[in-house]
BADOGU-225550 format. One record per residue (C-alpha): residue number from 1; residue in one letter; z, x, y. Coordinates in nm, 4 decimals, padded with zeros to 6 digits. Each point is the difference from the previous one (the first is absolute). Layout:
N
<atom><seq>NUM</seq><type>a</type><pz>Z</pz><px>X</px><py>Y</py></atom>
...
This chain:
185
<atom><seq>1</seq><type>v</type><pz>00.4664</pz><px>00.9568</px><py>-00.8901</py></atom>
<atom><seq>2</seq><type>v</type><pz>00.0725</pz><px>-00.1148</px><py>00.3828</py></atom>
<atom><seq>3</seq><type>w</type><pz>00.3308</pz><px>-00.0699</px><py>00.1727</py></atom>
<atom><seq>4</seq><type>h</type><pz>00.1770</pz><px>-00.0068</px><py>00.3314</py></atom>
<atom><seq>5</seq><type>d</type><pz>00.2051</pz><px>00.3281</px><py>00.0601</py></atom>
<atom><seq>6</seq><type>y</type><pz>00.2457</pz><px>00.0949</px><py>00.2370</py></atom>
<atom><seq>7</seq><type>r</type><pz>00.0228</pz><px>00.3823</px><py>-00.0591</py></atom>
<atom><seq>8</seq><type>s</type><pz>-00.1275</pz><px>00.0791</px><py>00.3383</py></atom>
<atom><seq>9</seq><type>g</type><pz>00.3971</pz><px>-00.1183</px><py>00.1690</py></atom>
<atom><seq>10</seq><type>s</type><pz>-00.1340</pz><px>-00.2083</px><py>00.2804</py></atom>
<atom><seq>11</seq><type>g</type><pz>00.0866</pz><px>-00.2913</px><py>-00.1523</py></atom>
<atom><seq>12</seq><type>y</type><pz>-00.3008</pz><px>-00.1430</px><py>-00.0327</py></atom>
<atom><seq>13</seq><type>a</type><pz>-00.2236</pz><px>-00.0302</px><py>-00.3605</py></atom>
<atom><seq>14</seq><type>d</type><pz>-00.2985</pz><px>00.2263</px><py>-00.0753</py></atom>
<atom><seq>15</seq><type>i</type><pz>-00.2843</pz><px>-00.0540</px><py>-00.2747</py></atom>
<atom><seq>16</seq><type>y</type><pz>00.0106</pz><px>00.2107</px><py>-00.2585</py></atom>
<atom><seq>17</seq><type>g</type><pz>-00.1691</pz><px>00.0704</px><py>-00.3604</py></atom>
<atom><seq>18</seq><type>a</type><pz>00.0209</pz><px>00.1524</px><py>-00.3222</py></atom>
<atom><seq>19</seq><type>r</type><pz>-00.2684</pz><px>00.0200</px><py>-00.2970</py></atom>
<atom><seq>20</seq><type>v</type><pz>00.1123</pz><px>-00.0189</px><py>-00.3166</py></atom>
<atom><seq>21</seq><type>s</type><pz>-00.1603</pz><px>00.1130</px><py>-00.2765</py></atom>
<atom><seq>22</seq><type>s</type><pz>-00.0829</pz><px>-00.2347</px><py>-00.3132</py></atom>
<atom><seq>23</seq><type>s</type><pz>00.2800</pz><px>00.1293</px><py>-00.2085</py></atom>
<atom><seq>24</seq><type>g</type><pz>00.2375</pz><px>-00.0676</px><py>00.3006</py></atom>
<atom><seq>25</seq><type>s</type><pz>00.0571</pz><px>00.3450</px><py>00.1417</py></atom>
<atom><seq>26</seq><type>v</type><pz>00.0258</pz><px>-00.0102</px><py>00.3567</py></atom>
<atom><seq>27</seq><type>l</type><pz>-00.2665</pz><px>00.2033</px><py>00.1610</py></atom>
<atom><seq>28</seq><type>d</type><pz>00.1344</pz><px>00.0288</px><py>00.3699</py></atom>
<atom><seq>29</seq><type>s</type><pz>00.3780</pz><px>00.0269</px><py>-00.0394</py></atom>
<atom><seq>30</seq><type>s</type><pz>00.0456</pz><px>00.0200</px><py>00.3519</py></atom>
<atom><seq>31</seq><type>g</type><pz>-00.2192</pz><px>-00.2410</px><py>00.0853</py></atom>
<atom><seq>32</seq><type>i</type><pz>-00.3300</pz><px>-00.0370</px><py>00.2141</py></atom>
<atom><seq>33</seq><type>p</type><pz>00.0521</pz><px>-00.1323</px><py>00.3723</py></atom>
<atom><seq>34</seq><type>v</type><pz>-00.2646</pz><px>-00.2478</px><py>00.0782</py></atom>
<atom><seq>35</seq><type>s</type><pz>00.1283</pz><px>-00.1610</px><py>00.3377</py></atom>
<atom><seq>36</seq><type>t</type><pz>00.2345</pz><px>00.1722</px><py>00.1908</py></atom>
<atom><seq>37</seq><type>a</type><pz>-00.0929</pz><px>-00.1608</px><py>00.3231</py></atom>
<atom><seq>38</seq><type>n</type><pz>00.2907</pz><px>-00.0869</px><py>00.2462</py></atom>
<atom><seq>39</seq><type>y</type><pz>00.2489</pz><px>-00.3006</px><py>-00.0819</py></atom>
<atom><seq>40</seq><type>n</type><pz>-00.0182</pz><px>-00.2251</px><py>-00.2739</py></atom>
<atom><seq>41</seq><type>q</type><pz>-00.2318</pz><px>00.0241</px><py>-00.3119</py></atom>
<atom><seq>42</seq><type>s</type><pz>00.0656</pz><px>-00.2077</px><py>-00.3229</py></atom>
<atom><seq>43</seq><type>l</type><pz>-00.0483</pz><px>-00.2269</px><py>-00.2622</py></atom>
<atom><seq>44</seq><type>p</type><pz>-00.3087</pz><px>00.1628</px><py>-00.1689</py></atom>
<atom><seq>45</seq><type>g</type><pz>-00.2744</pz><px>-00.0849</px><py>-00.2329</py></atom>
<atom><seq>46</seq><type>i</type><pz>-00.2180</pz><px>00.1934</px><py>-00.1906</py></atom>
<atom><seq>47</seq><type>v</type><pz>-00.3624</pz><px>-00.0559</px><py>-00.2039</py></atom>
<atom><seq>48</seq><type>w</type><pz>-00.2104</pz><px>00.2217</px><py>-00.2065</py></atom>
<atom><seq>49</seq><type>n</type><pz>-00.3627</pz><px>00.0078</px><py>00.0357</py></atom>
<atom><seq>50</seq><type>g</type><pz>-00.1124</pz><px>00.2215</px><py>-00.2477</py></atom>
<atom><seq>51</seq><type>s</type><pz>-00.1012</pz><px>00.3025</px><py>00.2580</py></atom>
<atom><seq>52</seq><type>n</type><pz>00.3372</pz><px>-00.0673</px><py>00.2645</py></atom>
<atom><seq>53</seq><type>f</type><pz>00.3201</pz><px>-00.1125</px><py>-00.0004</py></atom>
<atom><seq>54</seq><type>w</type><pz>-00.0064</pz><px>-00.2923</px><py>00.3161</py></atom>
<atom><seq>55</seq><type>l</type><pz>00.3810</pz><px>-00.0301</px><py>00.1653</py></atom>
<atom><seq>56</seq><type>v</type><pz>00.0995</pz><px>-00.2540</px><py>00.2261</py></atom>
<atom><seq>57</seq><type>w</type><pz>00.3313</pz><px>-00.0721</px><py>00.1780</py></atom>
<atom><seq>58</seq><type>s</type><pz>00.1794</pz><px>-00.1631</px><py>00.3088</py></atom>
<atom><seq>59</seq><type>d</type><pz>-00.0049</pz><px>00.2099</px><py>00.3128</py></atom>
<atom><seq>60</seq><type>s</type><pz>00.1658</pz><px>00.0024</px><py>00.3040</py></atom>
<atom><seq>61</seq><type>r</type><pz>-00.1397</pz><px>00.2813</px><py>00.1623</py></atom>
<atom><seq>62</seq><type>s</type><pz>-00.0632</pz><px>-00.1698</px><py>00.3229</py></atom>
<atom><seq>63</seq><type>y</type><pz>00.3500</pz><px>-00.1389</px><py>00.0279</py></atom>
<atom><seq>64</seq><type>s</type><pz>-00.0484</pz><px>-00.3601</px><py>00.0465</py></atom>
<atom><seq>65</seq><type>y</type><pz>-00.1561</pz><px>-00.1604</px><py>-00.3063</py></atom>
<atom><seq>66</seq><type>s</type><pz>-00.0829</pz><px>00.1102</px><py>-00.3065</py></atom>
<atom><seq>67</seq><type>d</type><pz>-00.3319</pz><px>00.0474</px><py>-00.0786</py></atom>
<atom><seq>68</seq><type>i</type><pz>-00.1665</pz><px>00.1046</px><py>-00.3388</py></atom>
<atom><seq>69</seq><type>y</type><pz>-00.1465</pz><px>00.3344</px><py>-00.0857</py></atom>
<atom><seq>70</seq><type>g</type><pz>-00.1517</pz><px>00.1514</px><py>-00.2984</py></atom>
<atom><seq>71</seq><type>a</type><pz>-00.1578</pz><px>00.3377</px><py>-00.0821</py></atom>
<atom><seq>72</seq><type>r</type><pz>-00.1468</pz><px>00.1510</px><py>-00.3014</py></atom>
<atom><seq>73</seq><type>v</type><pz>00.1440</pz><px>00.2565</px><py>-00.2078</py></atom>
<atom><seq>74</seq><type>a</type><pz>-00.1937</pz><px>00.2198</px><py>-00.2276</py></atom>
<atom><seq>75</seq><type>s</type><pz>00.0684</pz><px>00.0909</px><py>-00.3953</py></atom>
<atom><seq>76</seq><type>s</type><pz>00.0957</pz><px>00.3235</px><py>00.1258</py></atom>
<atom><seq>77</seq><type>g</type><pz>00.2606</pz><px>-00.1631</px><py>00.1961</py></atom>
<atom><seq>78</seq><type>a</type><pz>-00.1672</pz><px>00.1014</px><py>00.3490</py></atom>
<atom><seq>79</seq><type>v</type><pz>00.0744</pz><px>-00.3048</px><py>00.2567</py></atom>
<atom><seq>80</seq><type>l</type><pz>-00.3946</pz><px>-00.0622</px><py>00.1402</py></atom>
<atom><seq>81</seq><type>d</type><pz>00.1109</pz><px>-00.2267</px><py>00.2688</py></atom>
<atom><seq>82</seq><type>t</type><pz>00.2734</pz><px>00.2458</px><py>00.1281</py></atom>
<atom><seq>83</seq><type>s</type><pz>00.0721</pz><px>-00.2297</px><py>00.3319</py></atom>
<atom><seq>84</seq><type>g</type><pz>-00.0380</pz><px>-00.3257</px><py>-00.2064</py></atom>
<atom><seq>85</seq><type>i</type><pz>-00.2266</pz><px>-00.2536</px><py>00.1286</py></atom>
<atom><seq>86</seq><type>a</type><pz>00.0843</pz><px>-00.3655</px><py>00.1366</py></atom>
<atom><seq>87</seq><type>l</type><pz>-00.1244</pz><px>-00.2650</px><py>-00.2527</py></atom>
<atom><seq>88</seq><type>t</type><pz>00.1734</pz><px>-00.2928</px><py>00.2331</py></atom>
<atom><seq>89</seq><type>r</type><pz>00.1301</pz><px>-00.0310</px><py>00.3339</py></atom>
<atom><seq>90</seq><type>g</type><pz>00.1369</pz><px>-00.3108</px><py>00.1826</py></atom>
<atom><seq>91</seq><type>a</type><pz>00.2093</pz><px>-00.1148</px><py>00.2290</py></atom>
<atom><seq>92</seq><type>n</type><pz>00.2363</pz><px>-00.1113</px><py>-00.2231</py></atom>
<atom><seq>93</seq><type>g</type><pz>00.1684</pz><px>00.2249</px><py>-00.3135</py></atom>
<atom><seq>94</seq><type>q</type><pz>-00.2001</pz><px>00.0390</px><py>-00.3165</py></atom>
<atom><seq>95</seq><type>h</type><pz>00.2076</pz><px>00.1152</px><py>-00.3442</py></atom>
<atom><seq>96</seq><type>q</type><pz>00.0241</pz><px>-00.0063</px><py>-00.3521</py></atom>
<atom><seq>97</seq><type>p</type><pz>-00.3590</pz><px>00.1611</px><py>-00.0737</py></atom>
<atom><seq>98</seq><type>a</type><pz>-00.1700</pz><px>-00.0269</px><py>-00.3692</py></atom>
<atom><seq>99</seq><type>v</type><pz>-00.2900</pz><px>00.1368</px><py>-00.0949</py></atom>
<atom><seq>100</seq><type>a</type><pz>-00.2555</pz><px>-00.0444</px><py>-00.3045</py></atom>
<atom><seq>101</seq><type>t</type><pz>-00.3437</pz><px>00.1435</px><py>-00.0280</py></atom>
<atom><seq>102</seq><type>d</type><pz>-00.3381</pz><px>-00.0945</px><py>-00.1799</py></atom>
<atom><seq>103</seq><type>g</type><pz>-00.0762</pz><px>00.3693</px><py>-00.0746</py></atom>
<atom><seq>104</seq><type>n</type><pz>-00.2085</pz><px>00.0083</px><py>00.3344</py></atom>
<atom><seq>105</seq><type>s</type><pz>00.1909</pz><px>-00.1309</px><py>00.3156</py></atom>
<atom><seq>106</seq><type>y</type><pz>00.3424</pz><px>-00.1314</px><py>00.0186</py></atom>
<atom><seq>107</seq><type>l</type><pz>00.1944</pz><px>-00.3619</px><py>00.0925</py></atom>
<atom><seq>108</seq><type>l</type><pz>00.2911</pz><px>00.0610</px><py>00.2065</py></atom>
<atom><seq>109</seq><type>v</type><pz>00.2479</pz><px>-00.2898</px><py>00.0395</py></atom>
<atom><seq>110</seq><type>c</type><pz>00.3170</pz><px>-00.0205</px><py>00.2116</py></atom>
<atom><seq>111</seq><type>t</type><pz>00.2502</pz><px>-00.2627</px><py>00.1692</py></atom>
<atom><seq>112</seq><type>y</type><pz>-00.1179</pz><px>-00.0499</px><py>00.3228</py></atom>
<atom><seq>113</seq><type>y</type><pz>00.2355</pz><px>-00.1140</px><py>00.2890</py></atom>
<atom><seq>114</seq><type>r</type><pz>-00.3467</pz><px>-00.1063</px><py>00.1692</py></atom>
<atom><seq>115</seq><type>s</type><pz>00.0899</pz><px>-00.3442</px><py>00.1227</py></atom>
<atom><seq>116</seq><type>g</type><pz>00.3630</pz><px>00.1073</px><py>00.1029</py></atom>
<atom><seq>117</seq><type>y</type><pz>00.3211</pz><px>-00.0823</px><py>-00.1631</py></atom>
<atom><seq>118</seq><type>y</type><pz>-00.1702</pz><px>-00.1037</px><py>-00.3326</py></atom>
<atom><seq>119</seq><type>s</type><pz>-00.1894</pz><px>00.2198</px><py>-00.2262</py></atom>
<atom><seq>120</seq><type>d</type><pz>-00.3367</pz><px>-00.0224</px><py>-00.1432</py></atom>
<atom><seq>121</seq><type>i</type><pz>-00.2026</pz><px>00.1734</px><py>-00.2754</py></atom>
<atom><seq>122</seq><type>y</type><pz>-00.2901</pz><px>00.1828</px><py>00.1470</py></atom>
<atom><seq>123</seq><type>g</type><pz>-00.2498</pz><px>00.2843</px><py>-00.1437</py></atom>
<atom><seq>124</seq><type>v</type><pz>-00.2623</pz><px>00.2411</px><py>00.0894</py></atom>
<atom><seq>125</seq><type>r</type><pz>-00.2875</pz><px>00.1349</px><py>-00.2125</py></atom>
<atom><seq>126</seq><type>v</type><pz>00.0409</pz><px>00.4106</px><py>00.0196</py></atom>
<atom><seq>127</seq><type>s</type><pz>-00.3235</pz><px>00.2197</px><py>-00.0954</py></atom>
<atom><seq>128</seq><type>s</type><pz>00.0241</pz><px>00.2794</px><py>-00.2474</py></atom>
<atom><seq>129</seq><type>l</type><pz>00.0299</pz><px>00.2448</px><py>00.3118</py></atom>
<atom><seq>130</seq><type>g</type><pz>00.2646</pz><px>-00.2135</px><py>00.1751</py></atom>
<atom><seq>131</seq><type>s</type><pz>-00.2050</pz><px>-00.1962</px><py>00.2209</py></atom>
<atom><seq>132</seq><type>v</type><pz>00.1672</pz><px>-00.3589</px><py>00.0796</py></atom>
<atom><seq>133</seq><type>l</type><pz>-00.3042</pz><px>-00.2169</px><py>-00.0670</py></atom>
<atom><seq>134</seq><type>d</type><pz>00.1910</pz><px>-00.3518</px><py>00.1519</py></atom>
<atom><seq>135</seq><type>p</type><pz>00.1570</pz><px>00.1307</px><py>00.3336</py></atom>
<atom><seq>136</seq><type>s</type><pz>00.1130</pz><px>-00.3714</px><py>00.0116</py></atom>
<atom><seq>137</seq><type>g</type><pz>00.1908</pz><px>-00.0134</px><py>-00.3093</py></atom>
<atom><seq>138</seq><type>i</type><pz>-00.0635</pz><px>-00.2661</px><py>-00.2328</py></atom>
<atom><seq>139</seq><type>a</type><pz>00.2306</pz><px>-00.3392</px><py>-00.0073</py></atom>
<atom><seq>140</seq><type>v</type><pz>00.0985</pz><px>-00.0218</px><py>-00.3626</py></atom>
<atom><seq>141</seq><type>s</type><pz>00.2798</pz><px>-00.2296</px><py>00.0770</py></atom>
<atom><seq>142</seq><type>t</type><pz>00.1336</pz><px>-00.1644</px><py>00.3263</py></atom>
<atom><seq>143</seq><type>a</type><pz>00.1382</pz><px>-00.2901</px><py>-00.1507</py></atom>
<atom><seq>144</seq><type>n</type><pz>00.3632</pz><px>-00.1295</px><py>00.2060</py></atom>
<atom><seq>145</seq><type>y</type><pz>00.2711</pz><px>00.2132</px><py>00.0033</py></atom>
<atom><seq>146</seq><type>v</type><pz>00.0866</pz><px>00.3318</px><py>-00.1806</py></atom>
<atom><seq>147</seq><type>q</type><pz>-00.2727</pz><px>00.1844</px><py>-00.2251</py></atom>
<atom><seq>148</seq><type>s</type><pz>00.1285</pz><px>00.3661</px><py>-00.1101</py></atom>
<atom><seq>149</seq><type>r</type><pz>-00.0009</pz><px>00.2856</px><py>-00.2258</py></atom>
<atom><seq>150</seq><type>p</type><pz>-00.3861</pz><px>-00.0032</px><py>-00.1157</py></atom>
<atom><seq>151</seq><type>s</type><pz>-00.1108</pz><px>00.1618</px><py>-00.3080</py></atom>
<atom><seq>152</seq><type>v</type><pz>-00.3524</pz><px>00.0380</px><py>-00.1090</py></atom>
<atom><seq>153</seq><type>a</type><pz>-00.2153</pz><px>00.0757</px><py>-00.3038</py></atom>
<atom><seq>154</seq><type>w</type><pz>-00.3848</pz><px>00.0537</px><py>-00.1432</py></atom>
<atom><seq>155</seq><type>n</type><pz>-00.1117</pz><px>-00.1790</px><py>-00.3387</py></atom>
<atom><seq>156</seq><type>g</type><pz>-00.3522</pz><px>00.1712</px><py>00.0436</py></atom>
<atom><seq>157</seq><type>a</type><pz>-00.1632</pz><px>-00.2901</px><py>00.1749</py></atom>
<atom><seq>158</seq><type>t</type><pz>00.2653</pz><px>-00.1268</px><py>00.2932</py></atom>
<atom><seq>159</seq><type>y</type><pz>00.3170</pz><px>00.1204</px><py>00.1356</py></atom>
<atom><seq>160</seq><type>l</type><pz>00.3082</pz><px>-00.2250</px><py>-00.0566</py></atom>
<atom><seq>161</seq><type>v</type><pz>00.2250</pz><px>-00.0397</px><py>00.2737</py></atom>
<atom><seq>162</seq><type>v</type><pz>00.3871</pz><px>-00.1380</px><py>-00.0263</py></atom>
<atom><seq>163</seq><type>w</type><pz>00.2973</pz><px>-00.0833</px><py>00.1912</py></atom>
<atom><seq>164</seq><type>e</type><pz>00.3124</pz><px>-00.1403</px><py>00.0982</py></atom>
<atom><seq>165</seq><type>d</type><pz>-00.0664</pz><px>-00.3140</px><py>00.1544</py></atom>
<atom><seq>166</seq><type>l</type><pz>00.2501</pz><px>-00.2093</px><py>00.1921</py></atom>
<atom><seq>167</seq><type>r</type><pz>-00.2236</pz><px>-00.2852</px><py>00.1347</py></atom>
<atom><seq>168</seq><type>g</type><pz>00.1841</pz><px>-00.2549</px><py>-00.2062</py></atom>
<atom><seq>169</seq><type>g</type><pz>00.3164</pz><px>00.0651</px><py>00.2833</py></atom>
<atom><seq>170</seq><type>s</type><pz>00.2963</pz><px>00.0599</px><py>-00.2428</py></atom>
<atom><seq>171</seq><type>n</type><pz>-00.1074</pz><px>00.2209</px><py>-00.3237</py></atom>
<atom><seq>172</seq><type>y</type><pz>-00.2349</pz><px>00.3177</px><py>-00.0330</py></atom>
<atom><seq>173</seq><type>d</type><pz>-00.3172</pz><px>-00.1144</px><py>-00.2381</py></atom>
<atom><seq>174</seq><type>i</type><pz>-00.2542</pz><px>00.2493</px><py>-00.1491</py></atom>
<atom><seq>175</seq><type>y</type><pz>-00.3374</pz><px>-00.0599</px><py>00.1200</py></atom>
<atom><seq>176</seq><type>g</type><pz>-00.3248</pz><px>00.1990</px><py>-00.0326</py></atom>
<atom><seq>177</seq><type>a</type><pz>-00.3818</pz><px>00.0046</px><py>00.1116</py></atom>
<atom><seq>178</seq><type>r</type><pz>-00.3319</pz><px>00.1765</px><py>-00.0963</py></atom>
<atom><seq>179</seq><type>v</type><pz>-00.1236</pz><px>00.2172</px><py>00.2211</py></atom>
<atom><seq>180</seq><type>s</type><pz>-00.4162</pz><px>00.1506</px><py>-00.0679</py></atom>
<atom><seq>181</seq><type>t</type><pz>-00.0988</pz><px>00.3433</px><py>00.0577</py></atom>
<atom><seq>182</seq><type>s</type><pz>-00.1964</pz><px>-00.1611</px><py>00.3272</py></atom>
<atom><seq>183</seq><type>g</type><pz>00.3750</pz><px>-00.1345</px><py>00.1118</py></atom>
<atom><seq>184</seq><type>s</type><pz>-00.0601</pz><px>-00.3566</px><py>-00.0211</py></atom>
<atom><seq>185</seq><type>v</type><pz>00.3559</pz><px>-00.1453</px><py>-00.1156</py></atom>
């Protein structure tokens, strides 16, 4: 499990995790510090690929806008990417990450304020070693107004990304799009 944690006393959140056994026992009672970088790290997501956990989170270590960072964590609880890996970066903020895996690579999706005030849904594919395969990102939805709070799942053939969408202007609806392993929407 992963969460953002204020135990440092700085007023900023860090990312912590803990392993839980199949019987429900917490194996890391103090938590595993995954990211304790400067400023705020929050809104984590997690997925297991059969070898490692992949954690993603919103990270404002640059103090301007949030970027999305990730780290691999071994089944032993060892953090393999101790400084985190920048997965998305941009002039405006990225938030609310979600991640899924096909067993080899990952699809990370997030709310991205790429065009300024209104948010869109963007994604990036990431290799099992943490290399970003789509540095410019994949535009999953750039409809009018606000798209936010994405979620993503793998069904054995394609990814399904769903999100809240305000393109109608007055009420949020749920929209979705399939994304192939090659990054085609």
